[in-house]
C-alpha atoms as an extended CHARMM CRD file, in Angstrom:
* protein
*
       150  EXT
         1         1  MET       CA             13.3420000000      150.9560000000      -37.3340000000  PROA      1               0.0000000000
         2         2  GLN       CA             14.3350000000      151.5580000000      -33.6150000000  PROA      2               0.0000000000
         3         3  VAL       CA             16.3310000000      149.4910000000      -31.6090000000  PROA      3               0.0000000000
         4         4  THR       CA             17.9010000000      148.9250000000      -28.1250000000  PROA      4               0.0000000000
         5         5  ILE       CA             20.9100000000      146.9660000000      -27.4950000000  PROA      5               0.0000000000
         6         6  VAL       CA             20.9780000000      144.7100000000      -23.9060000000  PROA      6               0.0000000000
         7         7  MET       CA             23.0880000000      142.4010000000      -22.9980000000  PROA      7               0.0000000000
         8         8  GLU       CA             20.8070000000      139.5910000000      -21.0780000000  PROA      8               0.0000000000
         9         9  ALA       CA             21.7070000000      137.3690000000      -18.6500000000  PROA      9               0.0000000000
        10        10  ALA       CA             21.4910000000      133.4840000000      -18.7030000000  PROA      10              0.0000000000
        11        11  ALA       CA             18.1980000000      132.2790000000      -17.5830000000  PROA      11              0.0000000000
        12        12  ARG       CA             16.0610000000      129.3390000000      -17.2930000000  PROA      12              0.0000000000
        13        13  LEU       CA             12.2840000000      129.2360000000      -18.8840000000  PROA      13              0.0000000000
        14        14  ILE       CA             10.0170000000      126.3200000000      -18.4600000000  PROA      14              0.0000000000
        15        15  GLY       CA              6.8020000000      125.2680000000      -20.5670000000  PROA      15              0.0000000000
        16        16  LEU       CA              5.1790000000      123.7460000000      -23.6780000000  PROA      16              0.0000000000
        17        17  GLU       CA              7.3470000000      123.3170000000      -26.6870000000  PROA      17              0.0000000000
        18        18  LEU       CA              6.0360000000      123.0860000000      -30.3380000000  PROA      18              0.0000000000
        19        19  GLU       CA              5.9320000000      119.5210000000      -31.2070000000  PROA      19              0.0000000000
        20        20  ASP       CA              6.7520000000      119.6610000000      -35.1640000000  PROA      20              0.0000000000
        21        21  GLY       CA              7.7630000000      122.5970000000      -36.1800000000  PROA      21              0.0000000000
        22        22  LYS       CA              5.1600000000      123.7330000000      -37.9540000000  PROA      22              0.0000000000
        23        23  VAL       CA              5.1150000000      127.3190000000      -37.1590000000  PROA      23              0.0000000000
        24        24  GLU       CA              1.5220000000      127.3640000000      -38.2670000000  PROA      24              0.0000000000
        25        25  LEU       CA              0.9830000000      125.5590000000      -34.5810000000  PROA      25              0.0000000000
        26        26  ILE       CA              2.1300000000      128.6980000000      -32.5970000000  PROA      26              0.0000000000
        27        27  PRO       CA             -1.1990000000      130.0250000000      -31.6680000000  PROA      27              0.0000000000
        28        28  ALA       CA             -2.3780000000      126.2860000000      -30.6920000000  PROA      28              0.0000000000
        29        29  LEU       CA              0.3520000000      125.8130000000      -28.6840000000  PROA      29              0.0000000000
        30        30  TRP       CA             -0.2610000000      129.3390000000      -26.8510000000  PROA      30              0.0000000000
        31        31  ASP       CA             -3.5660000000      128.1960000000      -26.1300000000  PROA      31              0.0000000000
        32        32  ARG       CA             -2.6910000000      125.2440000000      -24.7310000000  PROA      32              0.0000000000
        33        33  PHE       CA              0.3780000000      126.8470000000      -22.6600000000  PROA      33              0.0000000000
        34        34  ASN       CA             -2.0480000000      129.9250000000      -21.6690000000  PROA      34              0.0000000000
        35        35  GLU       CA             -4.2900000000      126.9070000000      -19.8230000000  PROA      35              0.0000000000
        36        36  ARG       CA             -1.2070000000      125.6120000000      -17.6570000000  PROA      36              0.0000000000
        37        37  MET       CA              0.7890000000      128.6940000000      -17.2180000000  PROA      37              0.0000000000
        38        38  GLY       CA             -0.3600000000      128.9530000000      -13.2980000000  PROA      38              0.0000000000
        39        39  GLU       CA              1.3020000000      125.5750000000      -13.0870000000  PROA      39              0.0000000000
        40        40  ILE       CA              5.0410000000      126.6450000000      -13.1030000000  PROA      40              0.0000000000
        41        41  GLU       CA              6.5300000000      128.2880000000      -10.2450000000  PROA      41              0.0000000000
        42        42  SER       CA              7.6370000000      131.8620000000      -12.5440000000  PROA      42              0.0000000000
        43        43  ASN       CA              9.9950000000      134.0810000000      -10.7810000000  PROA      43              0.0000000000
        44        44  GLN       CA              9.1330000000      136.5380000000      -12.8750000000  PROA      44              0.0000000000
        45        45  PRO       CA              5.2620000000      137.1410000000      -12.3440000000  PROA      45              0.0000000000
        46        46  GLY       CA              3.5580000000      139.3740000000      -15.2930000000  PROA      46              0.0000000000
        47        47  PHE       CA              6.1770000000      137.8050000000      -18.2960000000  PROA      47              0.0000000000
        48        48  ALA       CA              5.8430000000      135.1440000000      -21.5800000000  PROA      48              0.0000000000
        49        49  TYR       CA              8.4660000000      134.1250000000      -23.4890000000  PROA      49              0.0000000000
        50        50  GLY       CA              8.1820000000      133.1410000000      -27.1070000000  PROA      50              0.0000000000
        51        51  VAL       CA             11.8030000000      131.1000000000      -27.6550000000  PROA      51              0.0000000000
        52        52  CYS       CA             12.5590000000      130.4640000000      -31.1990000000  PROA      52              0.0000000000
        53        53  ARG       CA             15.6930000000      127.9700000000      -32.2460000000  PROA      53              0.0000000000
        54        54  GLY       CA             16.6450000000      127.4040000000      -35.6720000000  PROA      54              0.0000000000
        55        55  MET       CA             14.6140000000      129.3940000000      -38.4170000000  PROA      55              0.0000000000
        56        56  PRO       CA             11.1180000000      128.0330000000      -39.8860000000  PROA      56              0.0000000000
        57        57  GLY       CA             11.5210000000      125.2730000000      -42.2530000000  PROA      57              0.0000000000
        58        58  GLN       CA             14.8980000000      124.2240000000      -40.8550000000  PROA      58              0.0000000000
        59        59  ASP       CA             15.5210000000      121.9890000000      -37.3560000000  PROA      59              0.0000000000
        60        60  PHE       CA             13.1020000000      124.6390000000      -36.0080000000  PROA      60              0.0000000000
        61        61  ALA       CA             12.0400000000      124.8450000000      -32.5410000000  PROA      61              0.0000000000
        62        62  TYR       CA              9.5450000000      126.6890000000      -30.1040000000  PROA      62              0.0000000000
        63        63  LEU       CA              9.0140000000      126.9030000000      -26.5820000000  PROA      63              0.0000000000
        64        64  ALA       CA              5.6030000000      128.9740000000      -24.6840000000  PROA      64              0.0000000000
        65        65  GLY       CA              7.2130000000      129.5040000000      -21.5110000000  PROA      65              0.0000000000
        66        66  VAL       CA              8.2640000000      131.5950000000      -18.3600000000  PROA      66              0.0000000000
        67        67  ARG       CA             11.1230000000      132.6290000000      -16.6940000000  PROA      67              0.0000000000
        68        68  ALA       CA             12.0170000000      130.0050000000      -13.7380000000  PROA      68              0.0000000000
        69        69  ALA       CA             14.7850000000      129.8060000000      -11.4090000000  PROA      69              0.0000000000
        70        70  PRO       CA             17.2470000000      126.8550000000      -11.7340000000  PROA      70              0.0000000000
        71        71  ASP       CA             15.8030000000      124.4260000000       -8.9430000000  PROA      71              0.0000000000
        72        72  ALA       CA             11.4420000000      124.2610000000       -9.6000000000  PROA      72              0.0000000000
        73        73  PRO       CA              9.6180000000      121.6640000000      -11.0230000000  PROA      73              0.0000000000
        74        74  ILE       CA              9.2410000000      121.4100000000      -14.2620000000  PROA      74              0.0000000000
        75        75  PRO       CA              5.3590000000      119.8830000000      -15.0740000000  PROA      75              0.0000000000
        76        76  PRO       CA              4.1980000000      116.9900000000      -16.6490000000  PROA      76              0.0000000000
        77        77  GLY       CA              4.7150000000      117.4340000000      -20.1170000000  PROA      77              0.0000000000
        78        78  MET       CA              6.0450000000      121.0750000000      -20.2820000000  PROA      78              0.0000000000
        79        79  LYS       CA              9.9550000000      120.9370000000      -20.9380000000  PROA      79              0.0000000000
        80        80  SER       CA             12.9750000000      123.1250000000      -19.4370000000  PROA      80              0.0000000000
        81        81  TRP       CA             15.4120000000      125.3340000000      -22.6490000000  PROA      81              0.0000000000
        82        82  ASP       CA             18.3310000000      127.3770000000      -20.9480000000  PROA      82              0.0000000000
        83        83  LEU       CA             19.4040000000      130.8480000000      -22.4250000000  PROA      83              0.0000000000
        84        84  PRO       CA             22.8090000000      131.6550000000      -23.0090000000  PROA      84              0.0000000000
        85        85  ALA       CA             23.7340000000      134.8600000000      -22.0670000000  PROA      85              0.0000000000
        86        86  GLN       CA             23.3360000000      136.9920000000      -24.9570000000  PROA      86              0.0000000000
        87        87  LYS       CA             24.1170000000      140.7480000000      -26.9290000000  PROA      87              0.0000000000
        88        88  TYR       CA             20.7620000000      141.5250000000      -28.3550000000  PROA      88              0.0000000000
        89        89  ALA       CA             19.2210000000      143.9010000000      -30.2900000000  PROA      89              0.0000000000
        90        90  VAL       CA             15.2590000000      144.3440000000      -29.0040000000  PROA      90              0.0000000000
        91        91  PHE       CA             12.6660000000      146.0760000000      -31.7440000000  PROA      91              0.0000000000
        92        92  LEU       CA              8.8980000000      147.0420000000      -30.6570000000  PROA      92              0.0000000000
        93        93  HSD       CA              5.8960000000      145.0570000000      -32.4950000000  PROA      93              0.0000000000
        94        94  ARG       CA              3.3640000000      147.3760000000      -32.3080000000  PROA      94              0.0000000000
        95        95  GLY       CA             -0.1070000000      145.8100000000      -33.7140000000  PROA      95              0.0000000000
        96        96  TYR       CA             -2.0220000000      142.2360000000      -34.3460000000  PROA      96              0.0000000000
        97        97  TYR       CA              0.2650000000      139.1410000000      -33.3540000000  PROA      97              0.0000000000
        98        98  ARG       CA             -0.5380000000      137.7610000000      -36.7510000000  PROA      98              0.0000000000
        99        99  GLU       CA              0.8830000000      140.6700000000      -38.2690000000  PROA      99              0.0000000000
       100       100  MET       CA              4.6170000000      139.7800000000      -36.1940000000  PROA      100             0.0000000000
       101       101  PRO       CA              5.8460000000      138.0460000000      -39.6790000000  PROA      101             0.0000000000
       102       102  GLU       CA              6.0480000000      141.6330000000      -40.7550000000  PROA      102             0.0000000000
       103       103  THR       CA              7.6880000000      142.8460000000      -38.6320000000  PROA      103             0.0000000000
       104       104  TYR       CA             10.5550000000      140.0020000000      -38.3000000000  PROA      104             0.0000000000
       105       105  GLY       CA             10.2940000000      140.8900000000      -42.6550000000  PROA      105             0.0000000000
       106       106  HSD       CA             11.4450000000      144.7230000000      -41.7670000000  PROA      106             0.0000000000
       107       107  ILE       CA             13.9030000000      143.5150000000      -38.8500000000  PROA      107             0.0000000000
       108       108  PHE       CA             15.5490000000      140.7570000000      -41.4830000000  PROA      108             0.0000000000
       109       109  ASN       CA             14.7750000000      142.9640000000      -44.2910000000  PROA      109             0.0000000000
       110       110  GLY       CA             16.4300000000      146.2640000000      -43.3160000000  PROA      110             0.0000000000
       111       111  GLY       CA             15.9690000000      146.9900000000      -39.4940000000  PROA      111             0.0000000000
       112       112  LEU       CA             18.9390000000      145.4390000000      -38.5220000000  PROA      112             0.0000000000
       113       113  ALA       CA             21.5650000000      146.4150000000      -41.6090000000  PROA      113             0.0000000000
       114       114  GLN       CA             20.4660000000      149.6880000000      -40.8460000000  PROA      114             0.0000000000
       115       115  ASN       CA             21.5140000000      149.5800000000      -37.4930000000  PROA      115             0.0000000000
       116       116  HSD       CA             24.6110000000      147.8480000000      -39.0150000000  PROA      116             0.0000000000
       117       117  LEU       CA             24.0310000000      144.9850000000      -37.1920000000  PROA      117             0.0000000000
       118       118  THR       CA             24.8810000000      141.3890000000      -37.5840000000  PROA      118             0.0000000000
       119       119  PRO       CA             21.8670000000      138.9890000000      -36.2850000000  PROA      119             0.0000000000
       120       120  VAL       CA             24.1020000000      135.2700000000      -34.9180000000  PROA      120             0.0000000000
       121       121  PRO       CA             22.6350000000      131.8890000000      -34.8900000000  PROA      121             0.0000000000
       122       122  GLU       CA             22.0120000000      131.7010000000      -31.3560000000  PROA      122             0.0000000000
       123       123  ILE       CA             18.5900000000      131.6500000000      -29.3910000000  PROA      123             0.0000000000
       124       124  GLY       CA             16.1180000000      134.8240000000      -29.8680000000  PROA      124             0.0000000000
       125       125  TYR       CA             12.5270000000      135.2280000000      -28.1540000000  PROA      125             0.0000000000
       126       126  GLU       CA              9.9970000000      137.3370000000      -27.9440000000  PROA      126             0.0000000000
       127       127  ARG       CA              8.6100000000      138.3080000000      -24.7070000000  PROA      127             0.0000000000
       128       128  TYR       CA              5.3510000000      139.5060000000      -23.8580000000  PROA      128             0.0000000000
       129       129  GLU       CA              4.5880000000      141.6710000000      -20.9690000000  PROA      129             0.0000000000
       130       130  PHE       CA              0.7030000000      141.5280000000      -19.9120000000  PROA      130             0.0000000000
       131       131  VAL       CA             -0.2720000000      144.6360000000      -19.6200000000  PROA      131             0.0000000000
       132       132  ARG       CA              1.3000000000      145.4810000000      -23.2810000000  PROA      132             0.0000000000
       133       133  CYS       CA             -0.7120000000      142.7510000000      -24.3230000000  PROA      133             0.0000000000
       134       134  PRO       CA             -4.3630000000      143.7030000000      -22.3060000000  PROA      134             0.0000000000
       135       135  ASN       CA             -6.2010000000      141.1710000000      -25.6760000000  PROA      135             0.0000000000
       136       136  PRO       CA             -4.7170000000      137.9920000000      -27.1490000000  PROA      136             0.0000000000
       137       137  ASP       CA             -5.1850000000      139.9050000000      -30.4610000000  PROA      137             0.0000000000
       138       138  GLY       CA             -5.4990000000      143.3950000000      -30.6370000000  PROA      138             0.0000000000
       139       139  PRO       CA             -4.8560000000      146.4610000000      -32.5510000000  PROA      139             0.0000000000
       140       140  HSD       CA             -2.6830000000      147.8200000000      -29.5300000000  PROA      140             0.0000000000
       141       141  THR       CA             -0.2280000000      145.0730000000      -28.1660000000  PROA      141             0.0000000000
       142       142  GLU       CA              3.6440000000      145.4670000000      -27.5060000000  PROA      142             0.0000000000
       143       143  VAL       CA              5.8700000000      142.2520000000      -28.0190000000  PROA      143             0.0000000000
       144       144  ASP       CA              9.5810000000      142.9680000000      -27.5780000000  PROA      144             0.0000000000
       145       145  LEU       CA             11.4350000000      141.2480000000      -29.9930000000  PROA      145             0.0000000000
       146       146  TYR       CA             15.2780000000      139.7390000000      -28.7710000000  PROA      146             0.0000000000
       147       147  VAL       CA             17.1490000000      139.5040000000      -31.9980000000  PROA      147             0.0000000000
       148       148  PRO       CA             20.7760000000      138.1450000000      -31.2040000000  PROA      148             0.0000000000
       149       149  VAL       CA             23.4520000000      139.7410000000      -32.3100000000  PROA      149             0.0000000000
       150       150  ALA       CA             27.2100000000      139.7720000000      -33.2120000000  PROA      150             0.0000000000
């Protein structure tokens, strides 16, 4: 798997949080967030983020959101998450959204090791660039997967 190593600056995101940690509810969360995304004063138009804290089944939390300025107001019912400055291994997922768990499997079951990278228990995320995701579940969708590494 091809990987790019990047150092990302700290950032603030605002969005909707998965309320009970069940990963199978993430698609419905995105449906609700897409309807409300325009309420947020984004400082990076054209992008959205799926942010993960913890592992499914182990104190897992997820936010569907956009980057926002530090002083942007938080719309009712939404949350604000702060991403720390972090080193990331960035992998490309190409294909249907429903196939993303397979891509993560390849990353954690070989992609990191092949590139001599060690994951760390920090916040990871998916970055959706709207021009590369023209169809919410089409076969040509491209999503950048940011895995925190040491």
